[in-house]
VOGU-3710 file (C-alpha; in Angstrom, 3 decimals, decimal comma):
1> mklkmilslf> 138,110/147,919/-9,825  141,639/149,374/-10,141  142,693/147,414/-7,075  141,412/144,151/-8,586  143,234/144,821/-11,878  146,524/145,714/-10,175  146,290/142,673/-7,926  145,566/140,359/-10,847  148,549/141,706/-12,811  150,727/141,352/-9,713
11> lcfllafspa> 149,734/137,741/-9,236  150,242/136,941/-12,913  153,716/138,474/-12,746  154,608/136,323/-9,753  153,290/133,197/-11,415  155,184/133,843/-14,618  158,595/134,966/-13,389  159,022/133,614/-9,847  160,632/130,270/-9,009  158,515/127,207/-8,325
21> laqtesqvmq> 158,195/127,718/-4,564  157,107/131,359/-4,948  154,587/130,300/-7,594  153,063/127,838/-5,175  152,828/130,497/-2,480  151,236/132,876/-4,965  148,727/130,304/-6,023  147,771/129,564/-2,415  147,477/133,261/-1,670  145,323/133,775/-4,741
31> evltkaktil> 142,986/130,981/-3,687  142,673/132,273/-0,124  142,254/135,864/-1,291  139,587/134,774/-3,729  137,755/133,033/-0,899  137,990/136,176/1,248  136,608/138,405/-1,487  133,835/135,906/-2,130  132,501/135,830/1,418  133,258/139,429/2,464
41> dipeeytefs> 131,890/142,697/1,116  134,974/144,856/0,599  134,209/148,504/-0,308  135,667/149,647/-3,617  137,024/152,762/-1,845  139,462/150,565/0,068  142,291/150,931/-2,448  145,143/150,168/-0,046  145,989/146,511/0,478  148,554/144,708/2,644
51> yfsetdadgt> 149,053/141,111/3,704  151,296/138,660/5,504  151,316/134,920/6,050  152,092/133,002/9,224  152,741/129,337/9,843  151,654/128,025/13,217  153,288/125,390/15,403  150,933/122,752/14,019  152,032/123,573/10,437  148,854/125,397/9,461
61> vywnfnwsge> 149,394/128,432/7,235  147,295/131,543/7,848  146,923/134,559/5,611  146,101/137,988/6,994  144,647/140,556/4,599  144,045/144,235/5,305  142,097/146,623/3,120  141,813/150,333/3,858  141,001/153,672/2,307  142,348/157,076/3,206
71> kqgnmeatls> 139,940/158,683/5,680  137,532/155,842/4,929  138,160/152,912/7,223  139,743/149,502/7,241  138,839/145,839/7,101  140,988/142,946/8,259  140,528/139,213/7,792  142,575/136,141/8,722  141,957/132,883/6,886  143,666/129,509/7,025
81> adghlvnyys> 145,137/128,135/3,813  142,009/126,038/3,262  139,869/129,198/3,155  138,407/129,092/6,674  137,748/132,542/8,135  139,302/132,712/11,613  139,024/136,405/12,477  137,394/139,433/10,918  137,345/143,100/11,896  135,788/146,122/10,221
91> wvytesydds> 135,680/149,826/11,025  134,522/152,870/9,073  136,116/156,159/10,152  133,128/158,321/9,244  130,749/156,380/11,472  129,999/158,032/14,792  128,027/157,162/17,893  125,950/159,283/20,191  123,157/158,902/22,732  120,521/158,304/20,083
101> lanytqteak> 118,592/155,051/19,801  120,002/152,289/17,644  118,644/151,841/14,132  118,555/148,058/14,458  116,864/146,088/17,232  118,532/143,216/19,078  116,449/140,776/17,041  117,470/142,383/13,754  121,113/142,425/14,856  120,926/138,708/15,623
111> eiarafierv> 119,597/137,989/12,139  122,503/139,975/10,670  124,918/137,893/12,763  123,337/134,613/11,680  123,370/135,612/8,009  127,063/136,498/8,275  127,929/133,152/9,899  125,950/131,228/7,284  127,859/133,019/4,529  131,388/132,693/5,939
121> npdlysrlre> 131,084/129,361/7,793  128,274/127,325/6,191  129,655/123,944/7,305  129,362/124,835/10,985  126,228/126,984/10,769  123,683/124,185/11,039  125,325/122,851/14,208  125,342/126,135/16,107  123,140/127,068/19,036  123,164/130,456/20,667
131> iirpeenlns> 124,636/130,689/24,152  121,938/132,530/26,065  123,319/134,666/28,855  120,705/135,615/31,447  122,758/138,605/32,594  122,274/142,015/31,066  123,564/142,035/27,491  121,946/145,131/26,053  123,842/147,964/24,421  122,528/150,561/22,007
141> rtaqflfref> 125,814/150,640/20,089  126,719/147,015/19,501  125,304/143,566/20,113  127,527/140,539/20,679  126,227/137,054/20,042  127,902/133,819/21,122  127,284/130,420/19,578  128,439/126,900/20,479  128,704/123,848/18,262  126,427/120,913/19,057
151> igeipvyant> 126,654/117,421/17,615  123,207/116,069/18,126  122,275/117,116/21,651  125,839/117,190/22,972  127,850/120,450/22,979  131,460/120,582/21,830  133,609/122,054/24,562  135,225/125,428/23,720  134,173/125,251/20,069  132,433/128,600/20,040
161> lsvtvdryhg> 132,297/131,616/17,819  131,270/135,210/18,411  129,848/137,939/16,220  129,569/141,615/17,142  127,050/143,658/15,165  126,973/147,439/14,919  123,381/148,367/15,787  123,657/151,838/14,317  124,801/150,739/10,879  123,754/147,098/10,616
171> tvrnyqgakq> 127,265/145,823/9,883  129,423/143,126/11,447  132,228/144,675/13,458  134,021/141,572/14,767  133,948/137,862/14,123  135,950/135,078/15,754  135,286/131,748/14,156  135,619/128,053/14,861  135,806/124,996/12,615  133,381/122,144/12,386
181> tktllssdvk> 134,394/119,183/14,560  135,157/116,108/12,485  137,101/113,804/14,830  134,659/111,961/17,085  136,251/108,965/18,796  133,155/107,894/20,685  129,762/109,121/21,768  129,352/106,450/24,463  128,076/107,528/27,886  128,123/105,227/30,928
191> lteeeaktay> 128,275/107,670/33,829  125,301/109,657/34,982  125,761/113,347/35,754  125,606/112,655/39,494  128,266/109,960/39,195  130,377/112,388/37,171  130,028/115,047/39,877  131,270/112,601/42,492  134,216/111,713/40,276  134,898/115,409/39,644
201> lneidigley> 135,143/116,102/43,378  137,356/113,068/43,947  139,710/113,573/41,026  139,661/117,295/40,163  138,048/118,906/43,197  136,924/122,431/43,991  138,761/124,809/46,313  137,929/126,462/49,619  140,222/129,299/50,683  140,373/132,790/52,154
211> rlyydyqkkd> 140,512/135,748/49,800  141,801/139,222/50,750  140,545/142,586/49,556  142,330/145,842/50,406  140,236/149,022/50,543  142,544/151,893/49,622  140,194/154,507/51,053  139,603/152,807/54,383  143,153/151,395/54,368  141,906/148,112/55,681
221> ytvfpvyflk> 141,566/144,481/54,606  138,443/142,399/54,197  138,968/138,668/54,676  136,331/136,299/53,346  136,206/132,567/52,536  135,158/131,361/49,082  134,533/128,217/47,117  135,965/128,279/43,595  136,858/126,022/40,701  140,423/124,825/41,079
231> ntsgkavdav> 140,559/124,168/37,390  139,115/126,490/34,746  140,871/124,974/31,739  138,182/122,371/31,120  139,516/119,287/32,882  136,764/116,730/32,501  135,526/113,384/33,740  135,519/110,746/31,015  131,892/109,718/30,504  132,883/106,068/30,100
241> tgevlepyfp> 135,815/105,430/32,445  135,427/108,220/35,013  139,083/109,163/34,566  140,312/112,745/34,294  140,498/114,034/30,750  142,673/117,059/29,925  141,416/119,079/26,935  143,939/119,366/24,130  144,198/122,480/22,018  146,881/122,562/19,328
251> esylyryttn> 149,277/125,505/19,289  147,258/127,078/16,542  146,182/130,589/15,613  142,631/129,344/15,841  142,931/128,815/19,607  144,791/132,001/20,577  141,610/133,691/21,301  139,294/131,026/22,372  165,387/152,944/65,056  165,612/154,504/68,417
261> gamadavmke> 164,167/157,595/70,076  167,560/159,125/70,988  168,483/159,405/67,318  165,163/161,064/66,478  165,564/163,490/69,385  169,004/164,433/68,107  167,661/165,180/64,644  164,870/167,355/66,057  167,269/169,287/68,304  169,583/170,009/65,369
271> eaaagvqftp> 166,732/171,258/63,212  165,261/173,338/66,073  168,648/175,008/66,553  168,577/175,911/62,855  165,194/177,612/63,323  163,170/175,025/61,306  159,724/174,081/62,649  158,174/170,684/61,834  154,545/169,634/61,929  153,522/166,676/64,110
281> eelealsdva> 153,156/164,540/60,956  156,660/165,477/59,785  158,113/164,719/63,209  156,378/161,327/63,157  157,897/160,580/59,766  161,369/161,639/60,975  161,012/159,386/63,986  159,885/156,542/61,751  162,836/156,852/59,377  165,254/157,255/62,292
291> evysqeeilg> 164,444/153,662/63,269  165,581/152,104/59,991  168,875/150,525/59,055  171,165/152,732/56,978  171,743/151,955/53,322  175,265/150,661/54,076  173,989/148,482/56,915  171,171/146,984/54,881  173,510/146,267/51,957  175,871/144,371/54,277
301> ialkkiptlk> 172,960/142,349/55,651  171,749/141,520/52,125  175,200/140,287/51,060  175,416/138,126/54,184  171,971/136,594/53,666  172,513/135,955/49,959  176,081/134,730/49,276  175,522/134,652/45,511  175,572/138,483/45,570  179,227/138,707/46,606
311> nytlhtaslq> 180,336/139,655/43,070  177,549/142,224/42,604  177,834/145,972/43,203  175,056/148,320/44,328  173,363/150,029/41,404  170,383/151,814/43,008  168,673/151,833/46,399  165,321/153,230/47,519  163,493/153,457/50,847  159,753/153,043/50,405
321> rdyrdetklf> 156,686/152,741/52,602  154,276/149,849/52,135  151,207/151,383/50,495  148,925/148,922/52,309  150,599/148,942/55,723  152,041/152,372/56,489  153,862/151,056/59,560  156,258/149,157/57,294  159,270/150,565/55,431  161,321/148,609/52,916
331> wqlrlkhdte> 164,764/148,968/51,384  164,724/148,022/47,716  168,190/147,314/46,350  169,163/146,792/42,735  172,618/145,284/42,218  174,632/144,778/39,067  177,017/142,088/37,853  179,424/142,810/34,999  178,332/139,813/32,960  175,243/138,222/34,545
341> gyanvtlnak> 173,011/141,308/34,755  170,914/142,650/37,620  169,709/141,282/40,946  166,943/142,716/43,139  166,591/142,526/46,922  163,859/143,841/49,259  164,280/143,875/53,044  162,241/145,291/55,905  164,055/148,545/56,731  163,428/148,219/60,491
351> taqlqsfsvp> 163,929/144,497/61,097  166,101/143,555/58,081  163,726/140,660/57,419  164,155/139,409/53,875  161,039/140,026/51,787  162,197/138,998/48,348  165,185/138,698/46,071  166,074/137,398/42,647  169,308/136,871/40,756  169,596/135,915/37,078
361> dvsfenknft> 168,646/132,256/36,792  171,176/129,659/35,744  168,809/127,005/34,460  168,862/124,484/31,610  171,319/122,055/33,158  169,875/119,267/35,234  171,985/116,281/36,202  169,211/114,366/37,913  168,525/117,299/40,216  165,104/116,314/41,463
371> eekakkiaee> 162,276/118,302/42,940  162,781/116,537/46,276  166,355/117,838/46,439  165,121/121,326/45,615  162,440/121,067/48,290  164,989/120,239/51,004  167,123/123,234/49,999  164,056/125,482/49,996  162,976/124,279/53,453  166,436/124,942/54,916
381> fllkeasdvf> 166,320/128,460/53,479  162,818/129,154/54,822  163,622/127,824/58,299  166,404/130,397/58,376  164,774/133,399/56,642  161,051/132,927/57,384  161,005/130,941/60,608  158,343/133,232/62,127  155,654/132,080/59,695  156,953/128,915/58,032
391> sdtrytkeey> 155,079/126,651/60,481  151,791/128,247/59,328  152,201/127,129/55,732  151,602/124,044/53,651  153,595/122,863/50,685  151,572/123,255/47,516  152,799/121,606/44,367  152,328/123,816/41,345  152,173/122,828/37,713  155,258/123,851/35,762
401> ryvplkaeek> 154,902/126,024/32,735  158,316/125,030/31,417  159,509/124,638/27,853  162,967/123,031/27,509  165,427/124,565/25,055  166,159/121,194/23,554  163,705/118,497/22,709  165,724/115,847/24,586  165,626/117,747/27,897  163,092/116,219/30,252
411> lpgyywityq> 163,857/117,812/33,641  163,480/121,517/34,371  166,508/123,723/35,035  164,955/125,156/38,182  162,123/124,473/40,608  159,722/126,897/42,237  158,913/125,557/45,688  155,841/127,188/47,228  154,382/127,060/50,734  150,990/128,694/51,061
421> rmengilvng> 149,596/130,171/54,265  147,052/128,084/56,187  144,425/129,410/58,594  141,599/127,354/60,141  142,622/124,449/57,966  142,270/126,201/54,597  144,634/128,124/52,354  144,926/131,919/52,253  145,039/133,197/48,689  148,041/135,420/47,939
431> nrlsvrvdak> 149,861/134,729/51,206  152,796/132,465/50,492  156,514/131,788/50,668  158,073/130,968/47,291  161,627/129,812/46,617  163,364/129,216/43,293  166,075/126,602/43,463  168,374/126,489/40,437  169,181/122,958/39,354  172,502/123,975/37,810
441> ngqvgafers> 174,176/124,879/41,129  171,621/123,879/43,774  171,410/127,429/45,107  168,397/129,569/45,973  168,088/132,002/43,081  164,910/133,810/44,096  162,605/134,186/47,064  159,347/135,985/47,693  157,500/136,495/50,971  153,892/137,553/50,466
451> wtdglsfpdv> 152,378/137,806/53,916  149,755/140,104/55,446  149,956/140,763/59,156  147,164/141,661/61,564  144,347/139,714/59,910  141,497/137,811/61,532  139,938/134,875/59,720  136,241/133,953/59,988  135,342/130,433/61,040  134,427/128,070/58,183
461> sdcmkketil> 133,442/124,987/60,159  129,732/125,401/59,309  130,091/126,077/55,581  128,305/124,083/52,895  129,604/120,699/51,848  131,371/120,495/48,505  128,585/118,352/47,071  126,070/121,124/47,779  128,188/123,949/46,386  128,956/121,884/43,296
471> dimddkmefs> 125,244/121,792/42,480  125,129/125,592/42,814  128,159/125,896/40,529  126,359/123,635/38,082  123,456/126,077/37,996  125,765/129,040/37,330  128,466/127,494/35,119  126,688/124,501/33,566  128,286/121,174/34,451  127,376/119,144/31,391
481> layiptkegh> 128,165/116,280/29,100  130,278/117,520/26,187  132,667/116,434/23,496  136,162/117,189/24,814  139,080/117,626/22,369  142,030/115,242/22,821  145,081/114,617/20,647  143,355/111,610/19,121  139,950/113,232/18,673  136,875/114,256/20,649
491> ktaytflngd> 135,580/112,140/23,536  132,437/112,393/25,621  133,095/113,720/29,117  131,563/115,867/31,838  132,906/119,350/32,571  131,900/122,940/33,243  131,005/124,490/29,905  131,281/128,007/31,310  133,833/127,401/34,049  135,620/130,536/35,207
501> srmfdpftga> 137,126/132,166/38,310  133,814/133,054/39,988  133,827/133,019/43,803  130,963/131,509/45,803  130,021/132,288/49,399  130,550/128,972/51,260  127,596/129,629/53,587  124,922/130,902/51,166  126,192/129,910/47,714  125,903/133,489/46,452
511> vlnydgtire> 128,335/134,656/43,781  130,716/137,234/45,247  132,466/140,301/43,894  136,230/140,779/44,196  135,657/142,660/47,494  133,541/139,922/49,071  130,187/141,603/48,544  127,336/139,736/46,844  127,297/140,185/43,082  124,035/141,582/41,831
521> vkvtpeyfdi> 123,246/139,970/38,500  121,291/142,289/36,274  118,769/140,175/34,443  116,988/141,723/31,481  113,350/142,144/32,590  110,260/140,931/30,771  107,635/143,478/31,745  104,210/141,936/32,318  102,321/145,150/33,167  102,723/147,411/30,117
531> kghwaeemil> 100,545/145,627/27,551  98,262/148,228/25,962  99,746/151,119/27,915  100,234/154,362/25,971  104,024/154,162/26,625  104,391/150,449/25,798  106,254/150,860/22,507  108,638/153,461/23,942  109,314/151,318/27,022  110,136/148,264/24,885
541> tlldngyyfp> 112,350/150,287/22,541  114,273/151,651/25,509  114,594/148,132/26,944  116,035/146,904/23,644  118,637/149,671/23,897  119,598/148,863/27,476  117,522/151,488/29,322  115,193/149,998/31,903  114,096/149,668/35,495  115,482/146,333/36,756
551> eqafrpddgv> 112,258/144,924/38,227  110,120/142,492/36,258  107,214/144,934/36,705  107,678/148,339/35,103  104,872/149,948/37,160  104,327/152,639/34,520  101,978/154,849/36,553  104,021/154,854/39,754  106,158/157,843/40,661  109,911/157,803/40,101
561> tkkefltfik> 112,561/158,930/42,589  115,534/161,087/41,692  117,913/158,141/42,138  115,762/155,867/39,975  115,601/158,476/37,215  119,363/159,064/37,257  119,914/155,310/37,049  117,324/154,956/34,286  119,001/157,572/32,070  122,448/156,130/32,882
571> migsdtdeqi> 123,890/159,125/34,692  124,877/156,918/37,641  125,793/153,297/38,146  126,673/151,740/41,484  127,242/155,106/43,168  126,516/155,450/46,859  123,611/157,605/48,068  126,161/160,165/49,273  127,695/160,430/45,817  124,277/160,669/44,185
581> nelisriegt> 123,204/163,428/46,556  126,342/165,374/45,634  125,397/165,087/41,953  121,804/166,174/42,630  123,065/169,178/44,590  125,171/170,260/41,610  122,282/169,829/39,188  119,592/171,464/41,298  121,818/174,076/42,915  120,888/173,063/46,457
591> eiadchaplt> 122,952/172,353/49,524  120,838/169,452/50,789  119,580/166,670/48,535  117,592/163,478/49,029  118,041/161,019/46,180  115,040/158,992/47,381  112,653/161,941/47,069  110,110/162,031/44,190  111,208/163,827/41,022  109,032/166,536/39,464
601> keasaayliy> 108,664/167,044/35,729  110,303/170,481/35,832  113,340/169,223/37,762  113,785/166,305/35,350  114,482/168,872/32,628  117,526/170,079/34,562  118,859/166,509/34,768  118,741/166,052/30,992  120,151/169,519/30,259  122,995/168,763/32,716
611> rmgyqkvael> 123,687/165,492/30,922  123,911/167,344/27,604  126,238/169,973/29,078  123,888/172,896/28,381  123,316/173,952/32,023  125,179/177,270/31,574  122,888/178,123/28,675  119,790/177,173/30,669  120,848/179,580/33,430  120,211/182,483/30,996
621> dhifvypfhd> 116,490/182,211/31,660  115,810/185,789/30,467  116,417/184,732/26,864  113,778/181,989/26,967  110,033/182,038/26,468  108,199/179,355/28,431  106,466/177,277/25,717  103,409/176,094/27,685  100,253/177,752/29,086  100,809/176,981/32,779
631> enelnpkwkg> 103,766/179,263/33,550  102,074/180,308/36,813  102,742/176,790/38,142  106,420/176,906/37,152  109,380/177,276/39,487  111,295/180,091/37,715  114,678/178,395/38,260  113,679/175,654/35,774  112,420/177,978/33,015  115,558/177,742/30,881
641> dislaaglgi> 115,866/173,982/31,291  112,228/173,301/30,319  112,354/175,725/27,388  115,542/174,104/26,039  114,144/170,587/26,472  110,874/171,563/24,798  112,742/173,213/21,922  114,688/169,996/21,388  111,464/167,980/21,262  111,997/166,191/24,560
651> frgdkdgnfy> 109,072/167,775/26,426  105,576/168,076/25,014  102,413/169,538/26,474  98,954/168,025/26,554  96,174/168,879/24,112  95,450/172,079/26,050  99,069/173,198/25,921  99,814/172,523/29,585  102,941/170,858/30,968  102,109/170,585/34,699
661> pakelsraea> 105,713/171,299/35,762  105,219/170,702/39,512  103,617/167,283/38,970  105,574/164,266/40,172  107,054/162,345/37,251  105,655/158,871/36,600  107,746/155,986/35,303  105,900/156,047/31,987  106,548/159,791/31,643  110,213/159,164/32,482
671> asilyhflki> 110,295/156,639/29,643  108,680/159,122/27,250  111,165/161,834/28,209  114,161/159,519/27,794  112,802/158,140/24,514  112,443/161,591/22,940  115,810/162,628/24,382  117,488/159,684/22,668  115,642/160,386/19,421  117,464/163,713/19,075
681> kp> 119,899/163,605/16,200  122,935/165,870/16,590
//
């Protein structure tokens, strides 16, 4: 209440004694702040308040408000001047998270999200449909929900909002909002989806190229071909004309979020005479370095290759080994100019081949210096400095991300000319020759050689046709009719609603990981074999919190392996069997482990106690009393673990007071154990 009174007095003071412009700002702020306090529940304990306003490139004014309380928490909201909530964030310092089950189910969390949207964005609420993601989206701490605007049966491209709900406390943690679309130019549709796909391939196209993955442990490359979307910014096919439509998003806050051997021998003889002994590895390194150009030699070569460096002096120099190819050494030079700044040069230390360089650019003066002129200069440079690989490249025109200093400037002050590596008729991602030609003086101002030697490239002659892979992309990223934003308003067009940088195997259509392996999509199961089972409710509660076996059948009475149990209780993820066996050996105190072996009830206790960090306590088995009647069946090494777990309410005996410790654990029993483990309140 004090905060409201102080704020009211402050606003009245501004209105009474400030000049006209300040009064107007105060009035706007008061209106926006009133709107914020109307739609948001701001705790009275949040007595600290701060704010700022920001005007975007499109002229829209946004107000950011922040409320906080000492050792309480904080709440932040950004609204446009018309009272539209753009972003919201809330956090309470005293709230904590643990391994316990959430207090709100996914369904309840979704209702909280919907109620929040209806309160803060009622105009858009009725048009929203949830974006259902088939992949795993379960988390016991928070639940994020995504919604997209629909006008009739047609979605509005990129007009989405998200809400994150805290499942422990039933509060909204984050909100990113969108506005209702009001500028529809046309809803006409003349092209079918198949016609649009053909136009998409002809006008926008999808890419086929080689991708490289470097394994730092194996110190080796994996080369694999992929299909991918060339454009992920929403380029679309006009549903009436079939022409390419580029989505337009104003520069607005609202859219920020959507050597030689003799030399080496000499060195070794000198060191041997001094009584120093070197290991074979050290001798190999000495021999390696003995083959490189000296710092003075490499500097002279750099100045000869790059005439623009003649007025620069050496600032620092370092000799470094390529972390991916240990046979290569590079000199990295940093040079300084009294007025222009620093230049950087990298050369192969053994061959003096130029790898890269850059000098301060001298752009923003273009007297009809065209890209064609720049291209000729770049080609002359590459024929001289990269002649060994230049013939294996293809010129690739890139889109310029250039903003002129003055509104009247139309031509860029420099051009980046890029030639990408080609193998078997397709491009190699990341392998390229790039040259920056400065339009002010027509000189090469920067160069980069990104090239990986010693690779073999798989044949792609039998890969799927683009038409086939496009249908697969449609299934994964939803090629659909949508309203696309333009400067004039929204138009109907076809595009990928969920287009992203996913890679597709060109032979099978499978989605690939960054290392070329097939991506395993975890789909939330819908168990069909637990209806009426004694563990049904616990199994479903665990599923709602993100704990489950990935198959569509739970198989409650089947046995569970050690690996399955560790995965179920989230002690492992995508670990290899070798890594899992190492973990089991630590937990069970054995030298040999088999993660695919059945898990007994008594051993499962040790897994949970290990997860809680109480294993040292459990080792003091002499202080524990076994709580069940069948101690004669117990392996003594698990006495402390079982007693601790039973004392915490995780383990329970049957009606006769027996636990059956040596019995193999069933999946239903694993669910019961995990359920009671997560019910523990610290």
